[in-house]
C-alpha positions in Angstrom: 0.0 0.0 0.0 2.9 2.3 0.7 4.4 1.9 -2.8 1.0 2.4 -4.3 0.7 5.7 -2.4 4.1 6.7 -3.6 3.1 6.0 -7.2 -0.2 7.8 -6.8 1.7 10.8 -5.3 4.2 10.8 -8.2 1.2 10.8 -10.7 -0.7 13.5 -8.8 2.4 15.9 -8.6 4.0 15.2 -12.0 1.1 14.5 -14.3 -1.8 16.2 -12.7 0.4 19.0 -11.3 -1.3 19.1 -7.9 0.3 20.9 -5.0 1.0 18.5 -2.1 0.4 21.3 0.3 -3.3 21.7 -0.8 -6.4 19.8 0.4 -7.3 18.8 -3.2 -4.1 16.8 -3.3 -5.0 14.8 -0.2 -8.6 14.4 -1.4 -7.4 12.9 -4.7 -4.8 10.7 -2.9 -7.4 9.4 -0.6 -9.8 8.8 -3.4 -7.3 6.8 -5.4 -6.2 4.8 -2.4 -9.8 3.8 -1.7 -10.2 2.8 -5.3 -7.2 0.5 -5.2 -7.7 -0.8 -1.6 -11.4 -0.7 -0.7 -10.8 -3.6 1.9 -8.6 -1.3 3.9 -11.4 1.2 4.6 -14.5 0.1 6.6 -16.6 3.2 5.9 -17.8 2.2 2.5 -15.4 4.3 0.5 -16.5 7.8 1.7 -13.6 10.1 1.6 -15.2 12.5 4.2 -14.9 9.9 6.9 -11.1 10.2 7.0 -11.2 14.0 7.7 -10.9 13.4 11.4 -7.2 12.5 11.0 -4.9 15.4 10.8 -3.1 15.6 7.5 0.7 15.2 7.5 2.5 18.3 6.4 4.8 17.8 3.5 8.5 18.6 3.9 9.6 21.8 2.6 12.6 22.1 0.4 14.9 25.0 0.9 17.0 26.3 -1.9 20.7 26.9 -1.3 21.8 30.3 -2.4 25.1 31.0 -4.0 27.3 28.8 -6.1 28.2 25.3 -5.1 31.9 24.6 -5.6 32.8 21.1 -6.9 36.3 20.0 -6.5 37.2 17.0 -8.6 39.4 14.2 -7.4 42.3 13.0 -9.5 40.3 9.9 -10.4 37.3 12.0 -11.5 39.6 14.2 -13.7 40.9 10.9 -15.3 37.3 9.7 -15.8 36.4 13.0 -17.5 39.4 12.6 -19.9 38.4 9.0 -20.5 34.9 10.1 -21.4 36.2 12.8 -23.7 34.7 15.7 -21.8 36.4 18.6 -20.1 36.8 18.6 -16.3 34.3 21.6 -16.2 31.7 19.7 -18.1 32.2 16.7 -15.8 32.1 18.9 -12.7 28.8 20.4 -13.9 27.3 16.9 -14.2 28.6 16.0 -10.7 27.1 19.2 -9.4 23.7 18.4 -10.8 23.7 14.8 -9.4 
């Protein structure tokens, strides 16, 4: 059920572009979980019955300001040369990962 909730979350956020901090997101998540797992809910599938539970707040993501410095190790520089890219290009890839 947890993995199903994760997949539903991914679909709601990426495909339906719902904000996980809004009530509509949780209403849709609850609705989908009830569709897939009706046996887990004893209220006959009514999404309003679960309103008594306090919703879990989503974690907020803080952006870091400024530039992030990436220092390549000698083995990373060698790997960049082996791949045929400049150390700067390789560092950019490392920074994004």
